[in-house]
Structures are given as C-alpha cells and as structure tokens.
C-alpha positions as CSV (number, residue, x, y, z in Angstrom):
1,M,-5.4,6.1,0.3
2,V,-3.7,9.7,-0.5
3,L,-5.1,12.3,-2.7
4,D,-8.0,9.6,-3.5
5,N,-10.7,12.2,-3.6
6,L,-8.3,13.9,-6.9
7,G,-8.7,10.5,-8.4
8,S,-12.2,9.9,-7.9
9,S,-13.1,13.4,-8.9
10,L,-10.8,13.4,-12.1
11,R,-11.9,10.4,-13.2
12,G,-15.7,11.5,-12.9
13,T,-14.6,14.9,-14.7
14,M,-12.8,12.8,-17.8
15,D,-16.0,10.6,-17.9
16,K,-17.7,13.6,-19.8
17,L,-15.2,13.2,-22.7
18,R,-15.7,9.9,-23.7
19,G,-16.5,10.1,-27.5
20,K,-14.6,13.4,-27.9
21,S,-12.1,13.7,-30.7
22,R,-10.6,17.1,-29.5
23,L,-10.6,19.3,-26.6
24,D,-11.8,22.8,-26.6
25,E,-10.9,25.3,-24.0
26,D,-13.9,24.8,-21.9
27,D,-13.2,20.8,-21.5
28,V,-9.5,22.1,-20.1
29,Q,-11.0,24.8,-17.8
30,E,-13.2,22.3,-16.4
31,I,-10.4,19.6,-15.6
32,V,-7.8,22.0,-14.6
33,K,-10.7,23.6,-11.9
34,E,-10.9,19.9,-10.6
35,I,-7.4,19.5,-10.5
36,Q,-7.3,22.7,-8.5
37,R,-9.8,21.9,-6.3
38,S,-8.8,18.5,-5.3
39,L,-5.6,19.8,-4.2
40,L,-6.4,22.4,-2.6
41,Q,-8.9,20.3,-0.2
42,A,-6.1,17.5,0.1
43,D,-3.7,20.3,1.7
44,V,-1.1,20.5,-1.3
45,E,0.1,23.9,-0.8
46,V,-1.4,26.7,-2.9
47,D,1.9,27.6,-5.1
48,L,2.6,24.1,-6.2
49,V,-1.7,23.7,-7.2
50,M,-1.2,26.4,-9.5
51,D,2.3,25.5,-11.3
52,L,0.5,22.0,-11.7
53,S,-2.3,23.5,-13.3
54,S,-1.0,25.9,-15.3
55,N,1.3,23.1,-16.8
56,I,-1.7,20.7,-17.6
57,E,-3.9,23.6,-19.0
58,E,-0.9,24.8,-21.5
59,R,-0.2,21.3,-22.8
60,A,-3.9,20.5,-22.9
61,L,-4.9,23.6,-25.1
62,N,-1.4,23.5,-27.3
63,E,-0.4,20.0,-27.8
64,E,-1.9,17.6,-30.9
65,P,-3.4,14.4,-29.9
66,P,-1.4,11.4,-31.5
67,G,-3.4,9.8,-34.6
68,G,-5.7,7.6,-32.7
69,T,-6.2,8.8,-29.2
70,S,-9.3,9.6,-27.9
71,A,-9.0,13.5,-26.3
72,R,-9.9,11.9,-22.9
73,D,-7.1,9.5,-23.4
74,H,-4.4,12.5,-24.0
75,I,-5.6,14.7,-21.3
76,L,-5.2,11.7,-19.2
77,K,-1.7,10.9,-20.5
78,I,-1.0,14.8,-19.8
79,V,-2.5,14.7,-15.8
80,Y,-0.6,11.4,-15.6
81,E,2.6,12.7,-16.8
82,E,2.7,16.2,-14.9
83,M,1.6,14.2,-11.7
84,V,4.5,12.2,-11.7
85,E,6.7,15.0,-12.1
86,V,5.1,16.8,-8.8
87,V,5.8,13.6,-6.8
88,G,9.2,13.4,-8.5
89,D,11.3,10.4,-8.3
90,S,11.6,7.9,-5.5
91,T,14.2,8.6,-3.1
92,E,17.4,6.4,-3.9
93,I,17.7,3.5,-1.4
94,P,20.5,1.1,-2.4
95,L,20.5,-2.5,-1.6
96,E,24.1,-1.8,0.4
97,P,25.2,-1.5,3.8
98,Q,24.0,2.0,4.9
99,T,22.6,3.6,8.0
100,I,19.2,5.6,7.9
101,M,18.3,8.0,10.6
102,L,14.4,8.9,10.9
103,A,13.4,12.3,12.2
104,G,9.8,13.8,12.8
105,L,7.4,14.7,15.4
106,Q,5.9,12.6,17.9
107,G,2.9,10.7,17.0
108,S,4.4,10.9,13.1
109,G,4.9,7.0,12.7
110,K,8.8,6.8,13.4
111,T,8.6,3.9,15.7
112,T,6.8,2.2,13.5
113,T,8.1,3.3,10.4
114,A,11.8,2.2,11.7
115,A,10.9,-1.8,12.4
116,K,8.8,-1.7,8.9
117,I,12.1,-0.4,7.2
118,A,14.1,-2.7,8.3
119,W,11.1,-5.8,7.7
120,W,11.9,-4.2,4.3
121,F,15.5,-4.8,4.0
122,A,15.1,-7.7,5.6
123,K,12.7,-9.5,2.3
124,K,16.0,-7.8,0.2
125,G,18.2,-10.4,1.8
126,L,20.1,-7.5,4.2
127,R,20.8,-8.2,7.6
128,P,19.3,-4.6,9.3
129,A,19.4,-3.6,12.7
130,V,16.9,-1.0,14.5
131,I,18.3,1.3,17.1
132,Q,16.1,3.0,19.5
133,T,17.1,6.7,20.9
134,D,14.3,8.0,22.3
135,T,14.1,8.7,25.7
136,F,11.4,11.1,25.7
137,R,8.4,9.3,25.3
138,P,7.3,6.8,27.6
139,G,6.8,3.1,26.5
140,S,9.0,3.8,23.6
141,Y,11.3,1.7,24.0
142,Q,8.9,-1.3,24.6
143,Q,6.8,-0.4,21.4
144,A,10.4,-0.3,19.8
145,K,11.5,-3.9,20.7
146,Q,8.0,-5.4,20.3
147,M,8.3,-3.7,16.6
148,A,11.7,-5.3,16.0
149,E,10.3,-8.6,17.1
150,N,7.6,-8.6,14.9
151,A,9.9,-7.7,11.9
152,E,12.4,-10.5,13.0
153,V,15.3,-7.9,13.2
154,Q,18.2,-7.3,15.3
155,F,17.0,-4.0,18.0
156,Y,19.2,-2.4,20.1
157,G,17.9,0.4,22.9
158,D,18.7,1.1,27.0
159,P,15.5,1.7,28.7
160,D,17.5,2.7,31.7
161,A,19.6,5.6,30.0
162,E,18.8,9.0,29.8
163,D,21.2,10.6,27.0
164,P,20.1,9.6,23.3
165,V,23.2,10.5,22.0
166,K,25.3,7.6,24.1
167,I,22.4,5.2,23.3
168,A,23.1,6.1,19.6
169,R,26.7,5.4,20.0
170,D,26.1,2.7,21.8
171,G,23.7,1.3,19.6
172,L,26.3,1.2,16.6
173,E,28.8,-0.6,18.3
174,A,26.3,-3.1,19.4
175,T,24.8,-3.7,15.9
176,E,28.3,-3.4,14.1
177,D,27.5,-6.5,12.3
178,A,24.2,-5.6,10.7
179,D,23.9,-4.4,7.1
180,V,21.9,-1.7,7.7
181,R,21.4,0.5,10.9
182,I,18.0,2.3,11.2
183,V,18.2,4.9,14.1
184,D,15.2,5.9,15.4
185,T,14.9,9.0,17.2
186,A,12.6,11.2,19.7
187,G,9.8,13.5,18.4
188,R,7.9,15.8,20.1
189,H,4.6,17.8,20.2
190,A,5.7,20.5,18.3
191,L,9.0,21.9,16.9
192,E,11.0,22.9,19.6
193,T,14.8,23.8,19.8
194,E,15.5,21.1,22.1
195,L,14.2,18.6,19.9
196,I,16.3,20.4,17.1
197,D,19.3,20.3,19.1
198,E,19.2,16.5,20.0
199,I,18.5,15.4,16.7
200,E,21.6,17.5,15.5
201,E,24.1,15.9,18.0
202,I,22.4,12.6,17.1
203,E,23.0,13.2,13.3
204,R,26.8,14.3,14.0
205,T,27.4,10.8,16.4
206,V,25.7,8.4,13.4
207,D,27.1,10.0,10.7
208,P,24.0,8.5,8.2
209,D,24.1,7.8,5.0
210,R,20.5,9.2,4.9
211,N,18.4,11.0,6.5
212,L,14.2,10.3,6.2
213,L,11.2,12.5,7.7
214,V,8.3,10.4,8.4
215,L,5.1,12.6,8.0
216,D,1.7,11.6,9.0
217,A,-0.5,11.3,5.9
218,A,-2.8,14.2,7.9
219,I,-0.4,16.7,8.3
220,G,-1.7,19.3,6.2
221,Q,-0.3,22.7,6.0
222,G,2.0,22.2,8.8
223,A,4.4,19.9,6.6
224,K,6.0,23.4,5.5
225,E,7.2,24.4,8.6
226,Q,8.2,21.4,9.8
227,A,10.2,20.3,6.4
228,R,12.1,23.2,6.4
229,E,13.4,22.8,10.2
230,F,14.5,19.5,10.0
231,D,16.1,20.0,6.6
232,D,18.1,23.3,7.9
233,A,18.9,21.1,10.8
234,I,20.1,17.9,9.7
235,G,19.0,18.2,6.0
236,I,16.3,15.4,4.2
237,D,17.0,13.3,2.1
238,G,13.7,11.5,1.3
239,V,10.2,11.5,2.9
240,T,8.4,8.4,4.6
241,I,4.4,9.0,4.5
242,T,2.4,7.4,7.1
243,K,-0.9,6.0,7.8
244,L,-2.0,6.3,4.1
245,D,-4.9,3.3,5.4
246,G,-7.0,5.8,7.1
247,T,-9.1,8.9,5.2
248,A,-6.2,11.3,5.8
249,K,-5.7,13.8,2.9
250,G,-1.9,13.6,2.6
251,G,-1.2,16.8,0.2
252,G,0.9,17.9,3.3
253,A,3.4,15.2,2.3
254,L,3.7,16.6,-1.4
255,T,4.4,19.9,0.1
256,A,7.3,19.3,2.5
257,V,8.9,16.8,-0.8
258,N,8.6,19.9,-2.6
259,E,9.8,22.5,0.5
260,T,13.1,20.0,1.3
261,D,13.6,19.4,-3.1
262,S,14.0,15.4,-2.0
263,S,11.6,13.0,-3.1
264,I,9.8,10.2,-1.3
265,A,11.0,7.0,-0.2
266,F,8.3,4.7,1.4
267,L,4.7,4.2,1.5
268,G,3.3,3.5,4.8
269,T,-0.2,1.5,4.3
270,G,-1.3,-0.2,7.5
271,E,-0.4,-1.1,10.8
272,T,1.7,-4.4,10.9
273,V,5.1,-4.2,9.8
274,Q,4.5,-6.1,6.4
275,D,2.4,-2.7,5.6
276,I,5.0,-0.5,4.0
277,E,5.6,0.1,0.3
278,R,8.6,1.4,-1.5
279,F,7.4,4.4,-3.3
280,E,7.1,4.2,-6.9
281,P,5.9,7.4,-8.9
282,D,4.6,5.7,-12.1
283,G,2.4,3.2,-10.0
284,F,1.4,5.6,-7.4
285,I,0.0,8.2,-9.9
286,S,-1.5,4.9,-12.3
287,R,-3.0,3.8,-9.4
288,L,-4.4,7.0,-8.3
289,L,-6.4,7.6,-11.6
290,G,-7.5,4.3,-11.6
291,M,-4.8,2.7,-14.2
292,G,-3.6,-0.2,-11.6
293,D,-0.4,-1.2,-10.7
294,L,0.8,-4.1,-12.0
295,K,4.6,-3.8,-10.1
296,Q,3.2,-3.4,-6.9
297,L,0.7,-6.3,-7.2
298,S,3.0,-8.7,-8.5
299,E,5.2,-7.9,-5.4
300,R,2.3,-8.6,-3.4
301,V,1.2,-11.6,-4.8
302,E,5.0,-13.2,-4.7
303,R,5.3,-12.0,-0.6
304,A,1.9,-14.0,0.1
305,M,2.3,-17.1,-1.8
306,Q,5.9,-17.2,-0.6
307,E,4.6,-17.0,2.9
308,T,1.9,-19.3,2.7
309,G,4.3,-22.1,0.7
310,D,6.7,-21.7,3.6
311,E,3.6,-22.2,6.3
312,E,2.6,-24.9,4.0
313,D,5.1,-27.0,3.1
314,D,3.6,-29.6,1.2
315,W,1.1,-27.2,-1.0
316,E,2.2,-25.6,-4.3
317,P,-0.7,-23.4,-5.9
318,E,0.1,-25.3,-9.3
319,D,-1.5,-28.3,-8.2
320,M,-5.0,-26.5,-8.0
321,L,-4.8,-27.2,-12.2
322,E,-3.8,-31.0,-11.7
323,G,-6.3,-32.3,-9.3
324,N,-9.5,-31.9,-7.4
325,F,-9.8,-28.5,-5.9
326,T,-10.6,-28.9,-2.3
327,L,-11.7,-26.8,0.6
328,K,-8.3,-26.8,2.1
329,D,-7.0,-24.9,-1.0
330,M,-9.5,-22.6,-1.0
331,Q,-8.6,-21.8,2.3
332,R,-4.9,-21.4,1.4
333,Q,-5.9,-19.3,-1.2
334,M,-7.9,-17.0,1.0
335,D,-4.9,-17.1,3.8
336,A,-2.6,-15.6,0.7
337,M,-5.4,-13.2,-0.4
338,N,-5.2,-12.0,3.5
339,K,-1.2,-11.5,3.2
340,M,-1.7,-9.4,0.6
341,G,-3.0,-6.6,2.6
342,P,-6.6,-4.8,2.7
343,L,-8.8,-5.6,-0.3
344,D,-9.4,-2.1,-1.3
345,Q,-5.5,-1.4,-1.6
346,V,-5.1,-4.9,-3.4
347,M,-8.5,-4.2,-5.8
348,D,-6.3,-0.5,-6.8
349,M,-3.8,-2.1,-8.2
350,I,-5.5,-4.3,-10.6
351,P,-5.8,-2.4,-13.5
352,G,-9.8,-1.6,-14.7
353,M,-10.8,-3.2,-10.7
354,G,-9.8,0.0,-8.7
355,G,-10.7,3.6,-9.6
356,G,-13.8,4.0,-11.3
357,M,-14.8,0.7,-10.7
358,M,-14.2,1.4,-6.8
359,D,-16.6,4.9,-7.0
360,Q,-19.2,2.9,-8.0
361,L,-19.4,0.3,-5.2
362,P,-21.1,2.0,-1.4
363,D,-18.1,3.0,0.9
364,D,-18.5,-0.3,2.9
365,A,-18.4,-2.7,0.2
366,M,-14.9,-4.0,0.8
367,D,-15.8,-4.0,4.3
368,V,-18.5,-6.5,3.9
369,T,-16.2,-8.5,1.4
370,Q,-13.7,-8.8,3.9
371,D,-16.0,-9.5,6.9
372,R,-17.7,-12.7,4.1
373,M,-14.2,-13.9,4.0
374,R,-13.6,-13.8,7.3
375,N,-17.1,-16.0,8.0
376,F,-15.6,-18.4,5.4
377,E,-12.6,-18.8,7.4
378,V,-14.6,-19.2,10.5
379,I,-16.7,-22.1,9.0
380,M,-14.1,-23.9,7.4
381,D,-12.2,-24.2,10.8
382,S,-15.3,-25.9,12.4
383,M,-15.2,-28.1,9.6
384,T,-13.3,-31.9,9.7
385,D,-10.5,-32.4,7.7
386,E,-12.3,-35.0,5.6
387,E,-15.1,-32.6,5.0
388,L,-12.5,-30.0,3.9
389,E,-11.0,-33.1,1.7
390,N,-14.3,-33.9,0.4
391,P,-16.8,-30.9,0.6
392,R,-19.1,-32.4,-1.8
393,S,-19.8,-35.3,0.8
394,I,-21.0,-32.5,3.3
395,G,-25.0,-33.1,4.0
396,A,-27.4,-31.2,5.4
397,Q,-26.6,-32.7,8.9
398,Q,-23.2,-31.5,8.9
399,V,-24.6,-27.9,7.6
400,R,-26.1,-27.6,10.8
401,R,-23.6,-29.1,12.7
402,I,-21.0,-26.3,11.3
403,A,-22.8,-23.5,11.2
404,R,-23.4,-24.4,15.5
405,G,-19.9,-24.6,15.7
406,S,-18.7,-21.8,14.0
407,G,-21.2,-19.7,15.1
408,T,-23.2,-18.5,12.1
409,D,-25.9,-19.8,10.0
410,E,-26.6,-22.5,7.4
411,E,-27.4,-19.9,4.8
412,T,-23.2,-19.0,4.9
413,V,-22.2,-22.6,5.2
414,Q,-24.7,-23.3,1.7
415,E,-23.0,-20.3,0.4
416,L,-19.8,-21.4,1.0
417,L,-20.2,-24.6,-0.7
418,Q,-21.4,-22.8,-3.4
419,Q,-18.8,-20.8,-4.0
420,H,-16.4,-23.3,-3.7
421,K,-18.3,-25.5,-6.4
422,M,-18.3,-22.2,-8.7
423,M,-14.3,-21.9,-8.4
424,D,-13.5,-25.7,-8.8
425,Q,-15.7,-25.7,-11.9
426,T,-13.8,-22.5,-13.4
427,L,-10.2,-24.1,-12.8
428,N,-11.4,-27.6,-14.2
429,Q,-11.7,-25.5,-17.5
430,F,-8.3,-24.6,-17.5
431,Q,-6.9,-28.1,-17.0
432,G,-5.3,-29.1,-20.8
433,M,-5.8,-25.5,-22.2
434,G,-3.4,-24.4,-24.9
435,D,-2.2,-20.7,-24.3
436,G,-4.6,-19.2,-27.2
437,D,-7.4,-21.1,-25.2
438,M,-6.2,-19.5,-22.1
439,Q,-6.7,-16.1,-23.9
440,R,-10.3,-16.5,-24.7
441,M,-10.9,-17.8,-21.1
442,M,-9.1,-14.7,-20.0
443,K,-10.9,-12.2,-21.8
444,K,-14.3,-13.8,-20.7
445,M,-13.3,-13.6,-17.4
446,Q,-12.6,-9.9,-17.8
447,G,-16.5,-9.2,-19.4
448,G,-16.3,-10.3,-22.8
449,D,-19.3,-12.3,-22.3
450,G,-21.2,-9.8,-20.6
451,G,-21.5,-11.1,-17.8
452,G,-20.1,-8.7,-15.8
453,G,-16.4,-10.2,-15.2
454,M,-14.6,-12.3,-12.7
455,G,-17.7,-14.1,-11.6
456,G,-16.6,-17.1,-9.3
457,M,-13.0,-16.7,-9.6
458,G,-12.6,-15.8,-5.7
459,P,-14.0,-16.0,-2.2
460,F,-15.7,-12.6,-2.4
461,G,-17.4,-12.9,-6.0
C-alpha cells in the first residue's frame, strides 16, 4: 500500500515506547527522524516533510498527554492527526448530475480510472457514462469500450474520428440522458505543448464540474511539475491515485495534492473496475498506522455479500447459524471473500489484524493463503452435489477421486474437510446464544484464551 514503509517503520519505533508514561526529547527525536526518513524515501517533497515533522515534534514536546494515556498512544494520536492534516480532506464528489474530466500523462491509468469511477457512481444509484476522446494512443478506444462493458455503464467513443474536441462534443449529446459523464482525455509520454493545448480546448467544450488529475502511485518527484502544469491549464479539483496494489512509494501524490492546493478523490487498488475506493483521510491514515479502517471494511463486506446473494438467490448468510453448515456454504463464503479484494488489503482494514501483525508475517504469507483458498475452491468444484451437502459422508475412496479430479493431493483434500469441520463446530457454538454469550465468544476468538485468536473461523486459518 502507498507509504506502507512509513507505517511499518513508525510502528517499530513506537513499540519501543511501550510502558513509558512520558516522552523525553530523545524519544521524540527518534520518531521525528523515522518519519522524515520514511517520507523522503517515499518521494514526498522535502518542504512538506519538514513541515510535518516540525509540527509533530513541537506538539510531542509541548502537549501534555491526557490522564491515563500512555506516551505511545499520545504520540500515535499526534502523528495520526498531523498525517490526516497533510493528506487533507477528500475531494467533494456529490451524488448528483455532473461532468468530470480526467487529465494525466500516458500510462497513468486514466482509461481504467474512468470506468472505475463510472462503476462507483453506478453502485451509488446514478446512471454514469464514459466518453473516450483519446485519438493519440492506439487501442485506447477498444480498451475504454471493454472497460465500460465490464463496469456495465454507457459508453461513447468514435474510433474513426481524429478530432478529440468533436468527439467530446458529440459524446455529450449522445449521453445526455446520463446523470454523470466522465470524460477520458489523451495523455502523452511527457508534458508537451500539444497535450496542454488539446486538454484546454476539450475543457472549454465540456465545461466540466470538476477536473481530476490521475497519477500513478510510482510517479515520485515528477509529480510537482506535472501537477502545476495541469493546474495552470485547466485547474485541478482533486487527485486520483492509481496502482496502489503494487510496490509504488506513492509520496509524489501527496506532493501533487499540496502543489495544486486540492485533495485526493479516489484510490485505485487493483486492475478490475471494482478496485476503487473513495478516499477517506481518517481511514487511510488509520490503516497506514495499523489501526484498521472499519468503514471501508464494512462497505466491502456489504458489497461482497450483496453480489454473492444476487448470484445465489436461494442463499442467506444467516442460514448458516440455523442449520447444518455445508461445503456449499463454505464455497459461497469464500466467493464473498474473493469479492472483497486481495486478502492483504482486507487484513489492513481489520483493527489489530493489519499493521504490526502483518509486519511479522513472511512477505509471501498472503500469497500462500490466497493459493490455499484457490486450491480449496478447485477441490470443491471437483465434488458432487451430494458431497458438498454432506461432507461428513466423504470416505477415503472419494478423497482419492477428488484429489485426482482436482489435480491436487489427498492431504490438501483432507485439510479442506478438517477446515470445514472446525468452522462447523464454531458456528454450532453460536446457535442459541444471547448477546452476553456472543460477546464472551468474540473476546475468546480475539485471543482472550491465549490461543492466538481467530483459529478455525475462516478458510485461511
């Protein structure tokens, strides 16, 4: 995730403060130096880094921690508040009819972002349309059309036209019934006069309600000049950061926000049209510092369960607590988890599960877990309906057949059956529980029994 090294190094530094009731100057200096080092490595501009670290140092040395607050929690609160101040508020994106124009260099992810934003608006109940005006990049029309189809939104483009301004004008007429029009513009490999002139002319024709600058998270220090040029040409109302699912540093995006006096609107977190998040500064920084993001998590859970329910009309998740928990239920549960996105992103959103806990895992731990889940899915696809409904009836001969049919081994099939058995036993304990019993059970699952928490509750335990 963007600036993830900052979160990791800060958590390591703050762990040294455990047990302290007050901070001395050396503690503060160490934390400030760690913040400076991490932000500079992430390509955040020097002036921005110095302002942030200076504010943190001043507050840490001069503010008294509230009664009963540890030194670690106090400095964490200061860092959190100052980081939220740096990233600023989220760009205002009202859920009402509007036109949005995207700007950015070639390769920044504009075409994918246009479809993602359209998908986001569609999920909010509006009728969006994508207008593709890029006549410079070969294949841009085909890509934009395919992405719009994936997002199931209206699309306009003209693969034979050569004038992007005329395409924009015709596109507005063709999509006049849409609530939200998203205009995708051409990029170049660098900031060229031709690009600036073209986007200025499109902007005059389209007269958008807001202009969003699309930036690759890996842009680095080049973000400052790029942001200034586009801001001078058309005015930038917000920034969308793309490709946050990779190893990009992401600091350049903060520099761009600062340079244009704008804010962050959306985050692109993957390759599919569903991999987009509305930027929420509180949740973003909270996740960065290992404190979770329950709002974003609940939105993903709700979306995943809704999509799974739409595909499986006869399935209600609550039924798992009322009767037998079958492998079909487990299959649907795993499908819903897949719809929530990459497992490491989901873990980051769970308080106490991301952050420091993720730092202690091997780099490939999430990949191994995802692979295990995929193996389980393949195995279940090789079972009969009777076996999925009655997994306890599966004997040794059936295990051998399922292993051969799924291209796995008997040990992995047995692992799946054992995982199902553990989940079934756990769910049986929930049946008939009152609120007090449920709270005690949740506390036990979170580690109160000394067993490491959450064992057996998911297909990745």
